[in-house]
C-alpha positions in Angstrom: 88.6 -115.2 43.2 88.5 -113.0 40.3 88.4 -115.9 37.9 85.1 -117.1 39.7 83.8 -113.6 39.4 84.4 -113.4 35.5 83.0 -116.8 35.0 79.8 -115.4 36.5 79.4 -112.4 34.6 79.9 -114.3 31.4 77.0 -116.4 32.4 74.7 -113.7 33.3 75.6 -111.8 29.9 75.0 -115.1 28.0 71.8 -115.6 29.4 71.1 -111.8 28.9 71.7 -112.4 25.3 69.8 -115.3 24.8 66.8 -113.5 26.0 66.7 -110.2 24.9 69.0 -110.5 21.9 68.9 -106.5 21.2 71.1 -103.6 21.4 69.8 -100.8 23.6 71.0 -98.5 26.3 69.9 -100.0 29.7 70.3 -98.0 32.6 70.4 -101.1 34.9 72.6 -101.8 37.7 72.9 -105.2 39.1 74.2 -106.2 42.1 77.1 -108.9 43.1 78.4 -109.6 46.1 81.2 -106.7 46.5 80.7 -105.8 43.2 78.3 -103.7 40.8 77.9 -104.5 36.9 76.8 -101.4 35.0 75.1 -101.5 31.5 75.2 -98.8 28.8 76.0 -98.2 25.3 79.4 -96.5 24.7 82.4 -96.5 26.8 81.9 -95.5 30.3 83.0 -92.5 31.8 85.5 -92.2 34.1 83.1 -90.8 36.6 80.9 -93.7 36.8 80.7 -96.8 39.2 83.4 -97.3 41.9 86.6 -99.1 42.3 85.7 -102.7 42.0 83.0 -102.2 39.3 82.1 -103.7 36.3 80.9 -102.1 33.4 79.2 -103.7 29.7 79.0 -101.7 26.8 75.8 -103.3 25.2 76.7 -101.6 21.5 80.1 -103.1 21.1 80.0 -106.3 23.4 82.9 -104.8 25.4 83.7 -105.8 29.4 85.2 -103.2 31.5 86.3 -103.7 34.8 87.2 -104.5 37.3 87.7 -100.5 38.1 91.0 -99.6 39.6 92.3 -96.2 40.7 93.5 -95.6 37.6 90.4 -96.2 36.0 88.5 -98.7 33.8 91.1 -99.8 31.9 91.0 -102.0 28.6 88.0 -103.9 27.8 87.5 -107.6 26.9 85.8 -108.1 23.7 83.2 -110.8 24.5 80.9 -111.1 21.6 80.9 -114.8 20.2 80.1 -115.8 16.7 76.3 -115.5 15.8 74.7 -118.6 16.9 71.8 -120.4 14.7 68.5 -118.9 14.8 66.6 -121.3 17.3 62.7 -122.2 16.7 59.9 -120.2 16.9 58.2 -120.4 20.3 54.7 -121.6 20.0 52.2 -118.3 20.7 50.9 -118.3 24.1 47.1 -118.3 24.9 45.2 -115.0 24.7 44.6 -114.0 28.4 40.9 -113.6 29.7 39.4 -110.1 29.1 38.9 -108.2 32.0 35.3 -107.4 33.6 34.1 -104.1 32.8 33.9 -101.6 35.8 30.3 -100.6 36.9 29.2 -97.0 35.7 29.3 -94.4 38.6 26.0 -93.0 39.6 24.9 -89.3 38.0 25.3 -86.7 40.4 22.4 -84.8 41.3 21.5 -81.4 39.8 21.9 -78.3 41.8 18.8 -76.5 42.9 18.2 -73.1 40.9 18.1 -70.0 43.0 15.2 -68.1 43.5 14.3 -65.4 40.9 14.5 -61.9 42.6 11.4 -59.6 43.1 10.9 -57.0 40.2 11.3 -53.5 41.4 8.7 -50.6 41.3 8.1 -48.3 38.7 9.2 -44.8 39.7 6.4 -41.8 39.5 6.6 -39.7 36.6 7.7 -36.1 37.7 5.5 -33.1 37.3 5.5 -30.8 34.2 7.2 -27.5 34.7 5.2 -24.5 33.9 5.2 -22.6 30.6 7.3 -19.2 30.9 5.9 -16.0 30.0 6.2 -14.4 27.0 8.6 -11.4 26.6 7.1 -8.0 25.7 7.6 -6.8 22.1 10.5 -4.1 22.0 9.8 -0.6 20.7 10.9 0.1 16.8 14.0 2.4 16.4 13.4 5.8 15.0 14.9 6.4 11.4 18.1 7.8 11.1 18.6 11.5 9.8 19.5 12.1 6.0 23.1 12.7 5.7 24.6 15.8 4.1 25.5 15.5 0.4 28.9 14.9 -0.5 31.5 17.4 -2.2 31.3 17.3 -6.3 35.0 15.9 -7.4 37.0 17.6 -9.4 37.6 16.6 -13.2 40.4 14.3 -13.6 44.0 15.3 -15.4 43.8 14.9 -19.2 46.0 12.0 -20.1 49.1 12.2 -22.1 49.2 11.7 -26.1 49.0 8.2 -27.5 52.1 6.9 -28.8 52.2 7.5 -32.8 50.9 5.0 -34.9 52.9 2.5 -36.7 54.5 3.7 -39.8 56.3 1.9 -42.8 59.4 3.8 -43.6 61.1 3.6 -47.3 64.5 3.5 -47.8 67.6 2.4 -49.5 69.5 -0.4 -48.2 69.1 -2.1 -44.5 67.4 0.6 -42.0 69.6 2.0 -39.5 68.7 1.7 -35.5 67.9 5.3 -35.5 65.0 5.0 -37.9 61.5 4.5 -36.7 59.8 3.3 -33.3 59.0 0.2 -31.6 56.5 -1.5 -34.2 57.5 0.1 -37.4 58.2 -1.7 -40.7 60.8 -0.8 -43.2 60.9 -1.5 -46.6 64.2 -1.8 -48.4 63.6 -0.4 -52.1 66.9 -1.4 -53.6 66.6 -5.0 -52.1 63.3 -5.0 -52.4 63.6 -6.4 -48.6 60.8 -5.7 -45.7 62.1 -5.2 -42.0 60.1 -5.6 -39.0 58.3 -4.8 -37.0 61.3 -2.9 -34.8 61.9 -3.9 -31.5 63.5 -2.2 -28.4 66.9 -3.5 -29.6 66.9 -2.5 -33.1 65.2 -3.9 -36.2 64.1 -7.4 -36.9 64.8 -9.5 -39.9 63.2 -9.1 -43.2 60.7 -11.5 -44.4 60.5 -10.2 -47.9 63.3 -10.5 -50.5 63.9 -9.8 -54.3 63.3 -13.9 -54.9 59.6 -13.4 -54.3 59.2 -11.6 -57.5 57.6 -8.4 -56.1 55.0 -10.5 -54.4 53.8 -12.7 -51.8 50.7 -14.9 -50.2 49.3 -13.4 -46.9 46.9 -16.1 -45.1 45.4 -16.0 -41.6 48.3 -18.1 -39.9 51.2 -17.4 -42.2 53.0 -15.9 -45.2 54.1 -17.8 -48.2 55.9 -16.5 -51.5 53.9 -16.7 -54.9 54.7 -19.9 -55.8 53.7 -21.3 -52.3 57.0 -23.1 -51.7 58.7 -20.8 -49.4 57.3 -20.0 -46.1 58.2 -16.8 -44.6 56.4 -16.3 -41.5 54.4 -18.0 -38.9 51.7 -15.0 -37.9 49.6 -16.8 -35.5 51.7 -16.6 -32.2 49.0 -18.8 -30.3 49.4 -21.9 -32.6 50.6 -25.2 -30.4 50.7 -27.6 -33.0 51.9 -27.7 -36.7 52.0 -30.5 -39.1 52.3 -29.0 -42.6 51.7 -32.4 -44.3 48.1 -31.6 -43.0 47.8 -28.0 -44.3 47.2 -28.1 -48.4 49.3 -24.7 -48.6 52.5 -26.1 -46.7 52.2 -29.2 -48.4 54.6 -28.2 -51.7 57.4 -25.9 -49.1 60.9 -26.6 -49.7 62.1 -23.7 -48.0 61.6 -22.5 -44.3 62.8 -19.1 -44.3 65.3 -16.9 -41.7 63.1 -16.2 -38.7 59.7 -18.0 -39.9 58.9 -19.2 -36.3 61.0 -16.6 -34.1 58.8 -15.6 -31.3 56.7 -18.4 -31.4 56.8 -19.1 -27.6 53.5 -21.3 -27.7 54.5 -23.5 -30.0 55.0 -27.0 -29.0 55.2 -29.0 -31.7 55.4 -29.3 -35.3 55.8 -31.7 -38.1 58.0 -30.4 -41.2 56.9 -31.0 -44.5 58.2 -33.8 -46.5 58.9 -31.5 -49.3 61.4 -29.3 -47.1 65.3 -29.3 -48.4 66.2 -26.2 -46.5 65.6 -24.8 -43.1 67.7 -21.8 -43.9 70.3 -20.0 -42.2 70.5 -17.9 -39.9 69.9 -14.0 -40.1 72.1 -11.0 -39.2 70.5 -7.7 -38.6 72.9 -5.0 -37.8 72.0 -2.8 -34.3 74.7 -0.4 -34.1 78.0 -0.5 -35.5 79.4 -2.8 -32.8 76.9 -5.5 -32.6 74.8 -7.6 -35.0 71.5 -9.6 -34.1 71.6 -13.2 -34.8 68.3 -15.4 -35.1 67.6 -18.6 -36.5 64.3 -20.3 -37.8 62.9 -21.5 -34.1 65.2 -19.3 -32.3 63.4 -18.8 -28.9 60.4 -21.3 -29.2 60.8 -22.1 -25.4 57.5 -24.4 -25.4 58.8 -26.4 -28.6 59.2 -30.1 -27.4 59.0 -32.2 -30.4 60.1 -31.5 -33.9 60.1 -33.9 -36.9 62.3 -33.3 -39.9 61.9 -35.3 -42.7 65.0 -36.8 -44.8 64.2 -34.8 -47.8 66.2 -31.8 -45.5 69.7 -31.4 -47.1 70.8 -28.4 -44.9 69.7 -27.1 -41.4 71.0 -23.6 -40.5 73.0 -22.0 -37.6 70.9 -21.1 -34.8 68.0 -22.7 -36.0 67.0 -24.2 -32.9 68.7 -22.2 -30.4 67.3 -21.9 -27.0 64.6 -24.1 -27.9 64.7 -24.9 -24.0 62.3 -27.7 -23.8 63.2 -29.6 -26.6 63.7 -33.4 -25.4 65.3 -35.3 -28.6 66.4 -34.5 -32.0 67.2 -36.9 -35.3 69.2 -35.2 -38.0 68.1 -36.0 -41.5 70.3 -39.0 -43.0 71.1 -36.3 -46.2 72.4 -33.3 -43.4 76.1 -33.2 -44.2 77.0 -30.1 -41.7 75.2 -29.0 -38.5 75.9 -25.3 -38.3 77.1 -23.0 -35.7 74.9 -22.8 -32.4 71.7 -24.8 -34.3 70.8 -26.3 -30.8 73.0 -24.0 -28.6 70.9 -23.9 -25.2 68.3 -26.6 -25.5 68.6 -27.3 -21.9 66.0 -30.1 -21.9 67.9 -32.3 -24.8 68.6 -35.5 -23.5 69.1 -37.8 -26.9 70.9 -36.9 -30.4 71.0 -38.9 -33.5 73.5 -37.8 -35.6 73.8 -39.6 -39.0 76.8 -41.1 -40.7 77.1 -38.5 -43.3 77.5 -35.6 -41.2 81.1 -34.1 -42.1 81.1 -31.1 -39.6 79.8 -30.2 -36.1 79.9 -26.3 -36.4 81.1 -23.9 -33.5 78.6 -24.2 -30.2 76.8 -26.7 -32.0 75.7 -28.5 -28.9 76.5 -25.8 -26.2 74.6 -25.5 -23.1 72.8 -28.7 -23.5 72.7 -29.3 -20.0 70.8 -32.6 -19.7 72.6 -34.4 -22.6 74.2 -37.5 -21.3 76.3 -38.8 -24.0 76.4 -38.4 -27.9 77.6 -40.9 -30.4 80.0 -39.2 -33.0 79.7 -41.3 -36.2 83.1 -41.8 -38.4 82.1 -39.6 -41.0 82.7 -36.6 -39.0 86.1 -35.3 -40.1 86.0 -31.6 -38.3 84.7 -30.4 -35.2 84.5 -26.9 -34.0 85.4 -25.1 -30.8 83.0 -25.1 -28.2 80.9 -27.6 -30.1 80.2 -29.3 -26.1 80.4 -26.0 -24.2 79.2 -26.1 -20.5 77.3 -29.8 -21.0 77.4 -30.4 -17.1 75.6 -33.9 -17.8 78.0 -35.7 -20.6 79.9 -38.2 -19.3 79.9 -40.5 -22.4 81.2 -40.0 -26.0 81.4 -42.7 -28.7 83.7 -42.1 -31.6 83.2 -44.1 -34.5 86.5 -42.8 -36.4 89.4 -44.8 -36.0 91.2 -41.4 -36.6 90.6 -38.5 -34.6 88.7 -35.6 -36.2 90.1 -32.4 -36.9 89.3 -29.8 -34.5 89.6 -25.8 -33.8 90.0 -26.3 -29.8 87.6 -26.5 -26.6 85.6 -29.3 -27.8 84.5 -30.8 -24.6 84.9 -27.9 -21.8 83.5 -25.8 -19.4 84.5 -22.7 -17.3 87.2 -23.0 -14.9 86.2 -21.2 -12.1 89.0 -21.7 -9.6 89.7 -17.9 -9.7 93.2 -18.0 -10.1 94.8 -16.1 -12.9 97.4 -18.6 -13.6 94.9 -21.2 -14.5 93.4 -21.6 -18.2 89.8 -20.0 -18.7 88.2 -23.7 -19.5 88.8 -27.2 -18.0 88.0 -30.4 -19.8 84.5 -32.1 -19.0 84.7 -35.3 -17.1 83.9 -37.7 -20.0 84.8 -41.0 -21.1 85.7 -41.0 -24.7 85.5 -44.5 -26.4 87.3 -45.1 -29.7 87.9 -48.3 -31.7 89.7 -50.8 -30.2 93.1 -50.3 -32.5 93.2 -46.3 -31.7 93.4 -45.9 -28.2 97.0 -44.6 -28.6 96.0 -42.6 -31.4 93.8 -40.7 -29.5 95.7 -40.5 -26.7 98.6 -38.6 -27.9 96.4 -36.1 -30.0 97.0 -32.9 -28.6 93.0 -32.2 -27.9 91.6 -35.4 -27.6 94.6 -36.7 -25.1 92.9 -34.2 -23.0 90.1 -37.0 -22.0 90.1 -40.3 -20.9 90.3 -42.6 -23.7 89.0 -46.4 -23.9 88.7 -48.9 -26.3 85.2 -49.2 -26.9 
């Protein structure tokens, strides 16, 4: 019986391939007496069909069945060798074209509704009557004249004014007990002029023996007789100076002590190309215990830009101290030493260029430069004095060009130690990273002072 069924199935499949010869998924179910043949692509699922059914996998030409209680079992591969291609069949005749259907009748247009009648216009209301004009009020009577005020008493006479500015003559530097604020003093022995006197004592002299008993005073400044020394800038309202553009200042070689002291409005200065010396600090005795120290530009709090020519070979101590708005500075190539406190308190300073040629960085030179993030110290520097970068809270990067650590006093990159404990040193290292030549890392680390900082090869 089973053999007969297989023969019948084979004949059906052969007939199917002869008519279609294509591999597609067919959801077709063909009924045979007592069995069902299922067609599909791929293996049959366990759930498909019933016991006794067959399944033909069209994509692989595999016949499964009959299905038993254990499932579909292994298939029989029925695909034989491909037969020769048959002759192309004759083209069938084209079928007759069907008749076009009749066009439907157009529907009738609906009847328009009647237009409503226009409503009647309402009557205009009556105009209201004009109100009566009110009566004019009576004029008020004039008020009585007030009594005359009492005569004021005469003011108290003011105190006598301060004594006029005086010029004092003496031998040697003036003592703090001499004179009043605003006075001047002439040291006849040393040919020096001091003044004007301030609350805290006598200020620096503006004239000495090298001026050969004479000087030239102009509206804005004072020069010596030869016009090669700028003694004092007088116009405190000046905001910008270009010494090269002022004929009398073109040949200035020396800018004297305190020349621009107190010029709080000065914002920029271009120093003459002939200047060699920005003078050293001056110390003026206030009392037996304390000397006043002041540099050329000390306290120029609005000074933002300074151009120093390469003709300059010397910049004195405290020269730019407390120039709190100065942004950047380029040290001239011919300077060999940056003196004590030259840029101390330049709190806005963010850029400093030190040329290879500078040998010494003085005591407190860049201390309290709170905005300075980095500094490069050239290999020519052989000595750095104490507190050179004290309280520079933004300083994080130090680049050392020298393979040998410069000599030092102590406390180069430090800040106050505010722990409050008496057992702890008063200063602590700043958190700087010091970059040194590749072969010098261990040399710096073993150095007593430099070993306090983080050392890296650059």
